[in-house]
C-alpha positions as CSV (number, residue, x, y, z in Angstrom):
1,X,-49.8,-141.8,-48.4
2,X,-48.4,-143.7,-51.1
3,X,-46.3,-147.0,-51.3
4,X,-42.7,-148.3,-52.7
5,X,-42.3,-151.3,-55.1
6,X,-39.2,-152.9,-56.0
7,X,-37.6,-155.6,-57.9
8,X,-34.7,-157.4,-59.0
9,X,-34.1,-160.0,-61.7
10,X,-30.5,-162.4,-62.0
11,X,-30.6,-162.0,-65.8
12,X,-28.0,-165.3,-65.6
13,X,-30.9,-167.1,-63.8
14,X,-28.6,-168.5,-61.1
15,X,-31.0,-169.7,-58.4
16,X,-27.9,-169.4,-55.6
17,X,-27.9,-165.7,-56.3
18,X,-28.9,-163.7,-53.1
19,X,-30.6,-160.9,-54.9
20,X,-33.0,-160.5,-51.5
21,X,-29.8,-158.0,-50.6
22,X,-30.7,-155.8,-53.5
23,X,-34.4,-155.7,-53.2
24,X,-34.1,-155.2,-49.3
25,X,-31.7,-152.5,-50.1
26,X,-34.3,-150.5,-52.3
27,X,-36.7,-150.9,-49.7
28,X,-34.8,-149.5,-46.9
29,X,-34.1,-146.6,-49.1
30,X,-37.9,-146.3,-50.1
31,X,-38.9,-146.1,-46.7
32,X,-40.1,-142.5,-47.4
33,X,-43.4,-143.9,-49.4
34,X,-44.4,-146.2,-46.7
35,X,-43.6,-147.1,-43.1
36,X,-46.6,-149.4,-41.9
37,X,-45.5,-152.5,-43.1
38,X,-43.1,-154.2,-45.6
39,X,-43.1,-157.4,-47.6
40,X,-41.1,-159.2,-50.2
41,X,-41.3,-162.5,-52.6
42,X,-38.6,-164.6,-53.9
43,X,-38.9,-166.7,-56.7
44,X,-36.1,-170.2,-56.6
45,X,-36.9,-173.0,-58.7
46,X,-40.4,-173.2,-59.2
47,X,-41.5,-171.7,-55.3
48,X,-42.8,-168.6,-54.6
49,X,-41.0,-167.8,-50.9
50,X,-42.9,-164.9,-49.1
51,X,-42.6,-163.0,-46.4
52,X,-44.0,-159.8,-45.0
53,X,-44.5,-158.1,-41.8
54,X,-45.4,-154.5,-40.0
55,X,-43.1,-151.9,-40.1
56,X,-40.0,-151.1,-41.6
57,X,-38.1,-153.1,-43.8
58,X,-35.3,-153.4,-40.9
59,X,-38.3,-154.4,-38.5
60,X,-39.6,-156.9,-40.8
61,X,-36.5,-158.2,-42.1
62,X,-34.3,-158.4,-39.3
63,X,-30.7,-159.5,-39.0
64,X,-31.9,-162.8,-37.0
65,X,-34.0,-163.3,-40.2
66,X,-31.7,-163.0,-42.5
67,X,-29.4,-165.0,-41.0
68,X,-32.1,-167.8,-40.2
69,X,-33.3,-167.9,-43.8
70,X,-32.2,-169.2,-47.2
71,X,-32.9,-166.2,-49.3
72,X,-31.0,-166.7,-52.6
73,X,-33.6,-167.0,-55.5
74,X,-33.9,-165.6,-59.5
75,X,-36.3,-163.0,-59.3
76,X,-38.1,-161.2,-56.4
77,X,-40.4,-158.2,-55.8
78,X,-40.2,-156.2,-52.3
79,X,-43.0,-153.3,-51.1
80,X,-43.4,-150.7,-48.4
81,X,-46.8,-149.8,-47.8
82,X,-48.8,-147.1,-46.0
83,X,-52.7,-148.1,-46.2
84,X,-55.0,-146.7,-48.3
85,X,-57.4,-149.5,-49.4
86,X,-58.3,-152.0,-47.3
87,X,-56.9,-150.9,-44.0
88,X,-53.7,-151.2,-42.0
89,X,-53.1,-154.5,-41.2
90,X,-51.2,-157.8,-42.2
91,X,-53.4,-159.6,-44.6
92,X,-53.7,-156.3,-46.9
93,X,-49.7,-156.0,-46.7
94,X,-47.8,-156.7,-50.0
95,X,-47.2,-158.7,-51.8
96,X,-50.7,-159.8,-51.6
97,X,-51.3,-163.4,-52.9
98,X,-54.0,-164.9,-55.0
99,X,-54.6,-168.6,-56.0
100,X,-56.4,-170.9,-58.2
101,X,-56.4,-173.8,-60.1
102,X,-52.9,-174.5,-59.2
103,X,-51.8,-171.1,-60.1
104,X,-49.8,-168.5,-57.8
105,X,-49.6,-165.0,-58.2
106,X,-47.8,-162.8,-55.4
107,X,-48.5,-158.9,-56.0
108,X,-47.3,-155.6,-55.2
109,X,-48.8,-152.0,-56.0
110,X,-47.7,-148.4,-55.7
111,X,-51.3,-146.9,-56.1
112,X,-54.9,-147.6,-55.6
113,X,-57.8,-148.8,-57.8
114,X,-60.8,-147.1,-56.7
115,X,-64.2,-148.9,-56.6
116,X,-62.6,-152.2,-56.8
117,X,-65.6,-154.2,-55.2
118,X,-67.3,-153.7,-58.5
119,X,-65.1,-157.0,-59.5
120,X,-64.8,-158.8,-56.4
121,X,-68.0,-160.6,-56.1
122,X,-67.5,-162.0,-59.5
123,X,-63.8,-163.2,-58.8
124,X,-64.9,-164.8,-55.6
125,X,-67.9,-166.6,-57.3
126,X,-65.4,-167.6,-59.8
127,X,-63.2,-169.7,-57.3
128,X,-60.5,-167.0,-56.6
129,X,-58.8,-167.2,-53.5
130,X,-57.7,-164.1,-52.1
131,X,-55.9,-165.2,-48.8
132,X,-57.5,-163.1,-46.5
133,X,-56.7,-159.9,-48.0
134,X,-59.5,-157.7,-48.8
135,X,-57.4,-154.8,-50.4
136,X,-57.7,-153.2,-54.0
137,X,-54.2,-154.8,-54.7
138,X,-55.6,-158.3,-54.2
139,X,-58.8,-157.7,-56.7
140,X,-56.2,-156.3,-59.2
141,X,-54.0,-159.5,-58.8
142,X,-57.5,-161.4,-59.1
143,X,-58.5,-159.7,-62.1
144,X,-55.3,-160.7,-63.4
145,X,-55.3,-164.3,-62.5
146,X,-58.7,-165.1,-63.6
147,X,-58.0,-163.5,-67.0
148,X,-54.6,-165.6,-67.5
149,X,-56.7,-168.8,-66.7
150,X,-59.2,-168.0,-69.2
151,X,-56.4,-166.9,-72.1
152,X,-52.9,-168.4,-70.9
153,X,-51.1,-165.8,-72.3
154,X,-49.8,-163.2,-69.7
155,X,-48.7,-160.3,-71.5
156,X,-52.2,-160.1,-73.4
157,X,-53.8,-161.0,-70.0
158,X,-52.5,-157.8,-68.6
159,X,-53.1,-155.5,-71.4
160,X,-56.8,-156.6,-70.7
161,X,-56.9,-156.2,-67.6
162,X,-55.0,-152.8,-67.5
163,X,-57.8,-151.5,-70.2
164,X,-60.2,-152.8,-67.5
165,X,-59.1,-150.6,-64.7
166,X,-57.8,-148.1,-66.1
167,X,-60.4,-145.5,-65.9
168,X,-60.5,-146.3,-62.0
169,X,-57.3,-145.2,-60.1
170,X,-53.0,-145.7,-60.9
171,X,-50.6,-147.7,-60.4
172,X,-47.4,-149.4,-60.9
173,X,-47.3,-153.0,-60.3
174,X,-44.7,-156.1,-60.0
175,X,-45.8,-159.4,-59.4
176,X,-44.6,-163.1,-59.6
177,X,-46.9,-165.5,-61.4
178,X,-46.4,-169.4,-60.5
179,X,-48.3,-172.0,-63.0
180,X,-48.2,-175.3,-62.0
181,X,-50.1,-176.6,-64.7
182,X,-47.9,-175.6,-67.3
183,X,-44.8,-175.7,-65.5
184,X,-44.5,-171.6,-66.3
185,X,-43.1,-169.2,-64.1
186,X,-43.1,-165.2,-64.7
187,X,-42.1,-162.0,-63.2
188,X,-44.1,-159.1,-64.9
189,X,-44.2,-155.3,-64.3
190,X,-46.9,-152.6,-65.5
191,X,-47.4,-148.7,-65.0
192,X,-50.3,-146.3,-66.2
193,X,-48.2,-143.2,-65.2
194,X,-49.7,-141.8,-62.1
195,X,-47.3,-143.2,-59.8
196,X,-43.3,-143.1,-60.9
197,X,-41.5,-146.5,-61.9
198,X,-37.7,-146.6,-62.7
199,X,-35.3,-149.5,-63.8
200,X,-31.3,-150.1,-64.0
201,X,-28.8,-152.4,-64.0
202,X,-26.7,-153.8,-61.2
203,X,-23.9,-156.4,-61.3
204,X,-26.0,-158.9,-63.3
205,X,-29.5,-158.1,-62.5
206,X,-32.0,-155.9,-63.6
207,X,-33.5,-153.7,-60.6
208,X,-36.8,-151.8,-60.2
209,X,-37.9,-149.0,-57.8
210,X,-40.6,-146.4,-57.5
211,X,-37.8,-143.7,-57.4
212,X,-34.3,-143.6,-59.0
213,X,-32.7,-142.1,-55.8
214,X,-32.7,-145.6,-54.6
215,X,-31.0,-147.3,-57.5
216,X,-28.3,-144.4,-57.5
217,X,-27.4,-145.3,-54.2
218,X,-27.5,-149.1,-54.6
219,X,-24.6,-147.7,-57.7
220,X,-26.8,-149.6,-60.1
221,X,-26.3,-147.8,-63.9
222,X,-28.0,-147.2,-66.8
223,X,-30.8,-145.9,-64.7
224,X,-33.7,-144.7,-66.4
225,X,-37.5,-144.3,-66.4
226,X,-39.7,-146.9,-67.1
227,X,-42.1,-145.9,-69.6
228,X,-45.7,-144.9,-68.7
229,X,-48.3,-147.8,-70.3
230,X,-45.6,-150.3,-70.4
231,X,-46.4,-153.9,-69.6
232,X,-43.3,-156.4,-69.3
233,X,-43.3,-159.9,-68.9
234,X,-40.1,-162.2,-68.1
235,X,-40.3,-165.4,-68.9
236,X,-37.9,-166.9,-65.7
237,X,-37.4,-170.5,-67.5
238,X,-36.4,-169.3,-70.6
239,X,-35.0,-166.0,-69.9
240,X,-36.6,-163.9,-72.7
241,X,-38.6,-160.5,-71.9
242,X,-41.8,-159.6,-74.0
243,X,-43.7,-156.2,-73.7
244,X,-46.5,-154.4,-74.9
245,X,-47.2,-150.3,-75.1
246,X,-50.6,-149.2,-74.0
247,X,-51.7,-145.7,-76.0
248,X,-53.9,-144.7,-72.8
249,X,-52.2,-143.4,-69.8
250,X,-51.9,-140.9,-67.3
251,X,-49.7,-138.0,-66.2
252,X,-47.7,-138.1,-63.0
253,X,-49.6,-137.3,-59.8
254,X,-48.2,-133.7,-58.8
255,X,-48.3,-134.8,-55.0
256,X,-45.4,-137.0,-55.7
257,X,-43.2,-134.2,-56.7
258,X,-44.5,-131.6,-53.6
259,X,-44.2,-134.1,-51.0
260,X,-43.7,-138.0,-51.7
261,X,-40.5,-138.5,-53.3
262,X,-37.1,-138.0,-51.7
263,X,-35.4,-134.5,-52.6
264,X,-32.5,-136.1,-54.1
265,X,-34.8,-138.3,-56.9
266,X,-35.8,-136.9,-60.3
267,X,-38.8,-136.0,-62.7
268,X,-38.3,-135.8,-66.3
269,X,-34.5,-135.2,-65.8
270,X,-35.0,-132.6,-63.4
271,X,-34.7,-133.3,-59.5
272,X,-36.9,-133.0,-56.9
273,X,-35.3,-130.5,-54.9
274,X,-35.2,-128.0,-57.8
275,X,-39.0,-128.4,-58.5
276,X,-39.4,-127.3,-54.8
277,X,-37.2,-124.8,-54.9
278,X,-38.8,-123.2,-58.0
279,X,-42.0,-123.4,-56.4
280,X,-40.8,-121.5,-53.5
281,X,-39.4,-118.5,-55.9
282,X,-43.3,-118.6,-57.0
283,X,-44.6,-118.8,-53.6
284,X,-42.7,-115.4,-53.1
285,X,-43.7,-113.5,-56.2
286,X,-47.5,-114.3,-54.7
287,X,-46.8,-113.8,-51.2
288,X,-43.8,-111.5,-50.5
289,X,-42.7,-111.9,-46.9
290,X,-43.8,-108.8,-44.7
291,X,-40.4,-106.5,-43.9
292,X,-38.1,-107.5,-40.9
293,X,-39.4,-110.9,-41.0
294,X,-37.5,-114.2,-40.4
295,X,-37.8,-116.9,-42.6
296,X,-37.6,-120.6,-41.7
297,X,-39.0,-123.7,-42.8
298,X,-40.9,-126.5,-41.1
299,X,-38.5,-129.3,-41.1
300,X,-38.1,-131.4,-43.0
301,X,-40.7,-130.8,-45.7
302,X,-40.7,-127.2,-46.1
303,X,-37.0,-126.9,-46.5
304,X,-36.4,-126.9,-50.2
305,X,-39.6,-124.5,-50.8
306,X,-38.4,-122.1,-48.2
307,X,-34.8,-121.7,-50.0
308,X,-36.8,-120.8,-53.2
309,X,-39.0,-118.4,-51.1
310,X,-36.1,-116.6,-49.4
311,X,-31.9,-116.0,-49.9
312,X,-31.7,-115.3,-46.3
313,X,-33.5,-118.5,-44.3
314,X,-32.9,-119.5,-40.7
315,X,-33.3,-122.3,-39.5
316,X,-35.6,-122.0,-36.3
317,X,-37.7,-125.1,-35.9
318,X,-35.5,-128.6,-35.8
319,X,-37.0,-132.0,-36.3
320,X,-36.0,-133.6,-33.1
321,X,-33.4,-136.4,-33.6
322,X,-34.7,-138.4,-30.9
323,X,-38.4,-138.6,-32.6
324,X,-39.0,-141.8,-34.5
325,X,-38.6,-141.4,-38.5
326,X,-41.8,-140.6,-40.0
327,X,-43.2,-137.8,-41.4
328,X,-46.7,-136.6,-39.3
329,X,-48.7,-137.2,-42.4
330,X,-48.0,-140.8,-42.1
331,X,-47.6,-141.2,-38.7
332,X,-51.1,-142.7,-37.8
333,X,-54.5,-142.5,-38.9
334,X,-55.6,-141.6,-35.5
335,X,-55.7,-137.6,-35.5
336,X,-55.0,-137.0,-31.6
337,X,-51.6,-139.7,-32.2
338,X,-50.6,-137.2,-35.0
339,X,-50.8,-134.0,-33.0
340,X,-49.4,-135.3,-30.5
341,X,-46.6,-136.3,-32.4
342,X,-46.4,-133.3,-34.0
343,X,-46.0,-131.5,-31.2
344,X,-43.1,-133.4,-29.6
345,X,-40.9,-133.5,-32.7
346,X,-40.3,-130.1,-33.1
347,X,-37.3,-128.5,-31.1
348,X,-37.4,-124.4,-31.3
349,X,-34.2,-122.0,-31.4
350,X,-35.5,-119.4,-28.8
351,X,-33.5,-116.6,-29.5
352,X,-34.1,-116.4,-33.0
353,X,-37.9,-116.3,-32.3
354,X,-38.5,-114.2,-29.4
355,X,-39.8,-110.5,-30.4
356,X,-39.6,-111.3,-33.8
357,X,-42.0,-111.7,-37.0
358,X,-41.6,-115.1,-38.4
359,X,-42.5,-116.8,-41.7
360,X,-42.8,-120.2,-41.8
361,X,-42.8,-122.1,-45.4
362,X,-44.4,-125.5,-45.6
363,X,-45.0,-127.7,-48.7
364,X,-48.9,-128.8,-48.0
365,X,-51.6,-128.6,-46.0
366,X,-54.0,-131.4,-45.7
367,X,-55.6,-132.1,-42.3
368,X,-54.4,-129.0,-40.6
369,X,-52.4,-130.9,-37.8
370,X,-49.3,-129.7,-38.6
371,X,-49.5,-125.9,-39.0
372,X,-51.3,-125.5,-35.8
373,X,-48.7,-127.0,-33.6
374,X,-46.1,-124.8,-35.2
375,X,-47.7,-121.4,-34.9
376,X,-48.6,-122.1,-31.2
377,X,-45.3,-123.4,-30.5
378,X,-43.3,-120.0,-32.0
379,X,-46.1,-117.9,-30.0
380,X,-45.2,-119.9,-26.7
381,X,-41.5,-119.1,-27.6
382,X,-42.2,-115.3,-28.0
383,X,-42.7,-114.9,-31.6
384,X,-44.1,-110.9,-32.5
385,X,-46.5,-112.3,-35.4
386,X,-46.4,-115.4,-37.4
387,X,-47.0,-116.1,-40.9
388,X,-47.6,-119.1,-42.8
389,X,-46.6,-119.8,-46.4
390,X,-47.9,-123.0,-48.3
391,X,-45.9,-124.0,-51.6
392,X,-49.2,-126.0,-52.8
393,X,-52.3,-124.8,-53.5
394,X,-55.4,-126.3,-51.5
395,X,-56.3,-129.8,-51.3
396,X,-59.9,-129.4,-52.2
397,X,-60.7,-133.1,-52.8
398,X,-59.5,-136.9,-52.3
399,X,-57.4,-139.0,-53.9
400,X,-58.3,-142.5,-54.7
401,X,-55.0,-143.2,-56.9
402,X,-52.6,-143.9,-53.8
403,X,-52.4,-140.7,-51.4
404,X,-54.5,-140.8,-48.5
405,X,-56.2,-138.0,-48.6
406,X,-60.0,-138.2,-47.5
407,X,-63.0,-135.7,-47.9
408,X,-64.2,-135.5,-44.2
409,X,-60.3,-134.8,-43.0
410,X,-59.5,-131.8,-45.5
411,X,-59.5,-128.5,-43.9
412,X,-61.4,-126.7,-46.7
413,X,-63.9,-129.4,-45.9
414,X,-64.0,-129.1,-42.2
415,X,-64.4,-125.1,-42.7
416,X,-67.5,-126.1,-45.0
417,X,-66.3,-123.9,-48.1
418,X,-67.1,-125.0,-51.3
419,X,-64.0,-126.9,-52.8
420,X,-64.5,-125.7,-56.4
421,X,-65.0,-122.0,-55.6
422,X,-61.7,-122.3,-53.3
423,X,-59.7,-124.2,-56.1
424,X,-60.5,-120.9,-58.1
425,X,-59.6,-118.3,-55.3
426,X,-58.1,-118.9,-52.1
427,X,-58.6,-115.8,-50.2
428,X,-61.5,-117.0,-48.3
429,X,-59.6,-120.2,-46.8
430,X,-56.6,-117.9,-46.3
431,X,-59.0,-115.9,-44.1
432,X,-60.5,-118.5,-42.3
433,X,-57.5,-119.7,-40.9
434,X,-56.1,-116.9,-39.8
435,X,-58.5,-117.1,-36.9
436,X,-59.3,-120.7,-36.9
437,X,-60.1,-122.6,-33.6
438,X,-58.8,-126.0,-33.5
439,X,-61.3,-129.1,-32.2
440,X,-58.1,-130.0,-30.0
441,X,-55.8,-127.4,-29.8
442,X,-58.0,-124.3,-29.7
443,X,-57.1,-120.8,-31.2
444,X,-54.7,-120.8,-33.8
445,X,-53.8,-117.2,-34.1
446,X,-52.0,-116.6,-37.7
447,X,-51.3,-113.1,-38.8
448,X,-51.4,-114.1,-42.7
449,X,-51.8,-117.5,-44.7
450,X,-50.4,-118.0,-48.1
451,X,-51.1,-120.7,-50.6
452,X,-49.6,-120.7,-54.1
453,X,-51.8,-120.6,-56.8
454,X,-52.9,-123.5,-59.3
455,X,-51.7,-121.7,-62.4
456,X,-48.1,-121.3,-60.6
457,X,-47.8,-124.8,-59.9
458,X,-48.7,-125.8,-63.2
459,X,-45.9,-123.7,-64.5
460,X,-43.4,-125.4,-62.5
461,X,-44.6,-128.6,-62.6
462,X,-46.2,-129.0,-66.3
463,X,-48.4,-131.8,-67.3
464,X,-49.4,-133.5,-64.1
465,X,-52.4,-134.7,-62.3
466,X,-53.6,-132.1,-60.7
467,X,-57.3,-133.8,-59.3
468,X,-56.7,-133.1,-55.5
469,X,-56.5,-129.4,-56.1
470,X,-58.8,-128.8,-58.8
471,X,-61.5,-131.1,-58.8
472,X,-60.9,-132.8,-62.5
473,X,-60.0,-136.3,-62.1
474,X,-58.4,-138.4,-65.0
475,X,-60.1,-141.3,-63.0
476,X,-63.4,-142.2,-61.7
477,X,-64.0,-143.0,-58.2
478,X,-66.6,-144.3,-56.0
479,X,-69.7,-141.7,-55.4
480,X,-68.0,-139.3,-57.7
481,X,-71.4,-138.3,-58.7
482,X,-72.7,-136.9,-55.3
483,X,-69.5,-134.5,-55.5
484,X,-68.7,-131.4,-57.4
485,X,-65.9,-133.4,-58.6
486,X,-65.5,-134.3,-62.6
487,X,-64.0,-136.8,-64.3
488,X,-62.4,-136.1,-67.5
489,X,-60.9,-139.4,-69.2
490,X,-57.6,-139.5,-70.8
């Protein structure tokens, strides 16, 4: 899935301020975006102090760790990760670090730079030290450091690299650069638009996060979205900001709205929960519920859609409060573990199910792990008929810009269907799913499946990236020419 970035700048430039508290708080409130690793870097008096580990922020930055480390600093960056490029290991957790010629750059990113290996060998030959990281973020950081060393104007270097990687993914990034040669130190951020990014003021600090809701919970003020195409550089020594605005920007990924972002976050001044409610209303118009049916949501992702789909929604499926915090999409990259986690994470209200027709509403189907589990559970508890409504069109293609969807795992591909035909007409897919035989769960009998149309999705969400449901992408990815999908440059 996606990742989350955070940052904080003490505008009074006081090295004794514990800005780590703000960064760590934002990371804790961003754990919906990444649960496999957490990390951060503090700048204090010319030194970059980095710590990262596997797990959630409170598991990495434990109370024992906080009590035993000096976490004062002037500027800091943080990250929560869900692995896409480079695999789920500590070396690839963020912030990644690259070094060369007495310069050190710590870098954290939300997004993905596809086909990043096109630059990697050249950077290694030049002597960039990637500190054991093999992922796209370290390649991106290496490009920035290499460009900076050739032309030590950081804003121009960032602008040049922005142009170089723009057609190969999407990103929001923050970084800390320490140049011992010139005794200069910088914080920077940049966003091409595909991933969200917000900033606000908290006490004497400027704070950044991948969503606005963590900033509101922090009690920050003057919270606003960071413009797409913006590049900002903060000279830590002088306290001066310098920015550049790029003309080429990407639209926000629609999947951020339908799944990734917290429901209390906002996009374009509109709450995510309202977007999902409106998508549920659109879903009802296209696939009205059968008479004498009880409508429920698949917790917790389908709740807002279900409330839009029906005024009479009943709580039938409950997320087991004893289950570890994690959505099944993000739990593991192993399909068997996902299925087991899904099976044990739901409680069922028996007397609302037995002998009744049940309509479940969910946000999306990606790998088709959750839906069969839910349907089988409802059958076990005596449901007469089960219908599945999905508040998103079929996912027909991969995402190489920060969402963990792989072609071989998509249910459309598993069924051997033409993705571009499915993008235009869902009927064949819906019929296939009604009588699907799951490789691990066996027959999954669904009495009706209804996907939201692409047109309805666009009607609610507006100008966004719809690559994975349309097959038309605003970026390139490796072996794209071997697919039915196409690149349309911004």
